[in-house]
C-alpha positions in Angstrom: -72.8 26.5 -151.4 -73.6 25.2 -154.9 -75.7 28.0 -156.4 -74.4 29.9 -159.4 -73.6 32.9 -157.3 -72.1 31.1 -154.4 -73.2 31.4 -150.8 -73.5 35.2 -150.6 -77.2 35.6 -151.7 -78.1 32.5 -149.5 -76.6 34.1 -146.4 -78.2 37.5 -147.0 -81.5 35.9 -147.8 -81.4 33.8 -144.7 -80.8 36.8 -142.4 -83.6 38.7 -144.1 -86.0 35.7 -143.7 -85.4 35.5 -140.0 -86.2 39.1 -139.6 -89.4 38.7 -141.6 -90.7 35.3 -140.4 -90.7 35.2 -136.6 -92.3 31.7 -136.7 -89.0 30.2 -137.8 -87.4 29.0 -134.6 -84.0 28.2 -136.1 -82.3 28.4 -139.5 -79.1 26.4 -140.3 -76.6 27.5 -143.0 -74.9 24.3 -144.1 -71.5 24.7 -145.9 -67.9 25.7 -145.5 -67.9 27.5 -142.2 -65.2 30.1 -143.0 -66.9 31.3 -146.2 -70.3 31.5 -144.5 -69.0 33.5 -141.6 -67.3 35.9 -144.0 -70.7 36.6 -145.7 -72.4 37.0 -142.3 -70.0 39.8 -141.3 -71.9 43.1 -141.0 -75.4 41.5 -141.3 -77.8 41.9 -138.4 -78.9 38.4 -137.1 -79.7 36.5 -134.0 -77.0 33.9 -133.4 -79.5 31.8 -131.4 -81.7 31.5 -134.5 -79.1 31.4 -137.3 -76.5 28.7 -136.9 -73.7 27.4 -139.2 -73.3 23.6 -139.8 -69.9 22.9 -141.3 -69.7 20.7 -144.5 -66.4 20.2 -146.2 -67.5 19.5 -149.7 -69.5 21.2 -152.4 -71.7 19.6 -155.1 -71.2 21.6 -158.3 -73.5 22.1 -161.2 -71.3 19.8 -163.3 -71.5 16.9 -160.8 -73.7 13.9 -161.8 -76.7 13.7 -159.5 -76.6 10.2 -157.9 -72.8 10.0 -158.0 -72.5 13.3 -156.2 -74.8 12.1 -153.4 -72.9 8.9 -153.0 -69.4 10.2 -153.3 -69.7 13.6 -151.6 -71.2 12.5 -148.4 -70.0 15.6 -146.5 -71.3 18.1 -149.1 -73.5 21.0 -148.0 -76.4 19.5 -150.0 -76.2 16.0 -148.5 -75.6 17.3 -145.0 -78.7 19.6 -145.2 -80.9 16.7 -146.4 -79.5 14.5 -143.7 -80.6 17.0 -141.1 -84.2 16.7 -142.3 -83.9 12.9 -142.3 -82.6 12.9 -138.7 -85.3 15.3 -137.5 -82.9 18.1 -136.8 -84.7 20.3 -139.4 -88.2 20.4 -140.9 -87.2 21.6 -144.3 -84.3 21.9 -146.7 -83.7 24.5 -149.3 -81.0 24.6 -152.0 -80.2 26.7 -155.1 -77.6 24.1 -156.1 -77.6 21.1 -158.5 -81.2 20.2 -159.2 -80.6 16.6 -160.0 -78.4 16.1 -157.0 -81.0 17.6 -154.7 -83.8 15.5 -156.1 -81.6 12.4 -155.8 -80.6 13.1 -152.3 -84.2 13.8 -151.2 -85.5 10.6 -152.8 -82.6 8.4 -151.6 -82.4 9.8 -148.0 -85.9 11.0 -147.2 -87.8 8.4 -149.3 -91.3 9.1 -150.4 -94.5 9.6 -148.4 -96.7 6.5 -147.8 -98.7 6.0 -151.0 -96.5 8.2 -153.2 -94.5 6.4 -155.8 -92.9 9.3 -157.7 -92.3 12.8 -156.3 -93.1 15.8 -158.5 -91.7 19.3 -158.6 -94.3 22.1 -158.1 -93.8 25.6 -159.4 -96.0 28.6 -158.5 -97.0 30.7 -161.6 -98.7 34.1 -162.0 -102.0 34.5 -163.8 -104.3 37.4 -164.6 -105.8 37.5 -161.1 -104.1 35.1 -158.8 -101.4 32.5 -158.7 -101.7 28.9 -159.9 -99.5 25.8 -159.5 -97.9 23.7 -162.2 -96.8 20.1 -161.3 -94.6 18.3 -162.4 -91.9 20.7 -163.8 -89.1 18.2 -164.3 -88.8 15.5 -161.6 -90.4 12.6 -163.5 -90.3 12.8 -167.3 -91.7 9.3 -167.8 -94.9 9.6 -165.7 -97.7 7.0 -165.6 -101.3 7.9 -165.0 -101.3 7.1 -161.3 -98.3 9.4 -160.9 -100.2 12.3 -162.5 -103.3 11.5 -160.4 -101.0 11.9 -157.3 -99.6 15.1 -158.7 -103.2 16.5 -158.9 -103.8 15.6 -155.3 -100.5 17.1 -154.1 -101.0 20.2 -156.1 -104.5 20.6 -154.7 -103.1 20.3 -151.2 -100.5 23.0 -151.9 -103.0 25.3 -153.4 -105.4 24.9 -150.4 -102.9 24.9 -147.6 -100.3 27.4 -148.9 -102.1 29.6 -151.3 -105.3 29.6 -149.3 -107.8 28.5 -152.1 -110.9 26.9 -150.6 -111.7 24.4 -153.4 -108.9 24.5 -155.9 -109.8 23.6 -159.5 -107.5 21.0 -160.9 -106.9 20.7 -164.7 -104.9 18.2 -166.8 -102.6 19.7 -169.4 -103.3 18.5 -172.9 -103.4 19.6 -176.5 -107.1 20.6 -176.2 -109.9 21.0 -173.7 -112.0 18.2 -175.3 -112.0 14.9 -173.5 -111.2 13.0 -176.7 -108.0 15.0 -177.3 -104.7 13.6 -176.0 -103.0 10.2 -175.8 -103.4 7.1 -173.6 -101.6 8.8 -170.7 -104.1 11.7 -170.8 -107.2 9.4 -171.1 -106.3 7.2 -168.2 -105.2 10.1 -166.0 -108.6 11.8 -166.7 -110.4 8.7 -165.3 -108.2 8.5 -162.2 -108.6 12.2 -161.5 -112.4 12.0 -161.8 -112.3 9.3 -159.1 -109.9 11.2 -156.8 -110.8 13.7 -154.0 -109.8 16.7 -156.0 -112.1 19.2 -157.9 -111.1 18.0 -161.4 -112.4 20.3 -164.1 -111.0 18.4 -167.1 -108.3 19.1 -169.7 -106.7 22.5 -170.0 -104.5 23.7 -172.8 -101.9 26.5 -173.2 -104.5 29.2 -173.6 -106.0 28.4 -170.2 -102.8 28.7 -168.2 -103.1 32.4 -167.3 -106.8 32.6 -166.9 -108.9 31.9 -163.8 -110.1 28.5 -165.1 -107.6 26.4 -163.0 -105.6 26.7 -159.8 -103.6 23.5 -160.4 -102.2 22.3 -163.7 -101.0 18.7 -163.9 -98.4 17.6 -166.4 -95.7 15.0 -166.8 -92.2 16.3 -166.0 -91.1 16.6 -169.6 -94.1 18.7 -170.6 -94.2 20.7 -167.5 -90.5 21.7 -167.7 -91.0 22.8 -171.3 -94.0 24.9 -170.4 -92.2 26.5 -167.4 -89.1 27.4 -169.4 -91.1 28.6 -172.4 -93.1 30.9 -170.1 -89.9 32.3 -168.5 -88.3 32.9 -172.0 -91.5 34.6 -173.2 -91.5 37.0 -170.3 -87.8 37.9 -170.9 -88.3 38.5 -174.6 -91.3 40.7 -174.0 -89.3 42.8 -171.5 -86.5 43.1 -174.1 -89.0 44.2 -176.8 -90.4 46.9 -174.4 -87.0 48.3 -173.7 -86.1 48.4 -177.4 -89.4 50.1 -178.4 -89.3 52.6 -175.5 -85.7 53.7 -176.5 -86.8 54.6 -180.0 -87.5 58.3 -179.3 -87.7 60.8 -176.5 -91.5 60.9 -176.4 -91.7 57.2 -175.7 -89.1 57.5 -173.0 -91.1 60.3 -171.4 -94.2 58.1 -171.5 -92.3 55.2 -169.9 -91.1 57.5 -167.1 -94.7 58.5 -166.4 -95.8 54.8 -166.4 -92.8 53.8 -164.2 -95.1 52.5 -161.5 -97.0 50.3 -163.9 -93.8 48.8 -165.3 -92.5 48.1 -161.8 -95.7 46.3 -160.8 -95.6 44.2 -164.0 -91.9 43.4 -163.4 -92.7 42.3 -159.8 -95.6 40.0 -161.0 -93.3 38.4 -163.6 -90.3 38.1 -161.4 -89.7 34.4 -160.4 -87.9 35.7 -157.3 -91.3 36.5 -155.8 -92.5 32.8 -155.9 -90.0 31.0 -153.8 -88.6 28.3 -156.0 -90.1 24.8 -156.7 -91.2 22.4 -154.0 -90.5 18.7 -154.4 -93.9 17.2 -153.5 -94.2 13.7 -152.2 -91.0 13.2 -150.2 -90.9 12.6 -146.4 -89.8 16.2 -145.6 -90.2 19.7 -147.0 -87.7 20.1 -149.9 -87.4 23.4 -151.9 -85.4 23.9 -155.0 -84.4 27.5 -155.6 -83.1 28.7 -159.0 -79.4 28.5 -159.4 -79.2 32.2 -160.0 -81.4 33.1 -157.1 -81.0 36.5 -155.5 -81.1 37.1 -151.8 -84.8 38.1 -152.2 -85.6 34.8 -153.9 -83.9 32.9 -151.1 -85.9 34.9 -148.6 -89.1 34.1 -150.4 -88.2 30.4 -150.7 -87.5 30.1 -146.9 -91.0 31.7 -146.3 -92.6 29.0 -148.5 -90.8 26.3 -146.6 -92.0 27.7 -143.3 -95.5 27.9 -144.6 -95.4 24.3 -145.9 -94.3 23.1 -142.4 -97.0 25.1 -140.6 -99.6 24.1 -143.1 -98.9 20.3 -142.6 -98.7 19.8 -146.3 -97.3 16.3 -146.1 -99.9 15.1 -143.6 -102.7 16.2 -145.9 -101.0 14.6 -148.9 -100.8 11.2 -147.1 -104.4 11.5 -146.0 -105.9 12.4 -149.4 -103.8 9.9 -151.4 -105.0 7.1 -149.1 -108.6 8.2 -149.7 -108.0 8.2 -153.4 -106.5 4.7 -153.3 -109.4 3.4 -151.3 -111.9 4.9 -153.6 -110.3 3.3 -156.6 -109.9 0.0 -154.7 -106.2 0.1 -155.4 -103.5 -1.4 -153.2 -101.6 1.1 -151.2 -98.1 1.4 -152.7 -95.2 1.2 -150.4 -92.7 4.1 -150.5 -90.4 3.9 -153.5 -86.8 2.8 -153.0 -83.9 4.1 -154.9 -81.4 1.9 -156.7 
């Protein structure tokens, strides 16, 4: 209910997902029942697979995260997370308030054994294939062992969801040389070298869209800045192209002849194709879709959630983080609790 465009694209995307992904046994639309049913009118769907769960409240983009979770207990966001907590659903997806979703997931679902801080993972396009960037905003004050865990979680995602056999993991820094960076980078390097992942060292901005790495590890502050800078760059390049093409009839003719190329490029750069960001490290699958998500973006995000469940992502995260802790002779942290 809380996305920028209301429930309409969510409902349409959900119906499309059920038609495309037969492995989904049941999909719940959580929100104000009357509104949801009005958007379902005229859509083809199987009522046995698509069900409505009524929730009387809505978390808005203006609500403060933890306060919204505690005060709006019957919000669509809280009720949806509760369904995962109670085992009624395997995954939760929301295009609503990011902070509230992250707070609800951490408070209600808790973290996986061995994970202290969850991280948001975003899938990005490169020259040949996709790569993942983690963290993109969940933890802006990360410590080295948090980043080590992000490397492990990102590697599991790249292997289980993207299908990469031995994902290359890189640590985002200001240069590829080992001596470049700060204390956070130096200690994280050491931990990643002693982890189960295929750590290839530091990567910098120039490496992001090459084939050098499949997983890029960053603290949430840096990762969020990188993600939004990349999105803004894609938008401004598209704007420049439109301006330049409109300069004269010859250019417009050339653009018409190259329409297929432009459409393919647009699809590669379209965030709708990548299914939102997954909150890695919580005890349940949690996907954050963009607030302005289209129905196609919701459909893609539901597909990612289904793949994460089928790929047993969380089982592998627990297993590999435990191996890493044993290798480093570190005590196994208990799941984090929220204040």
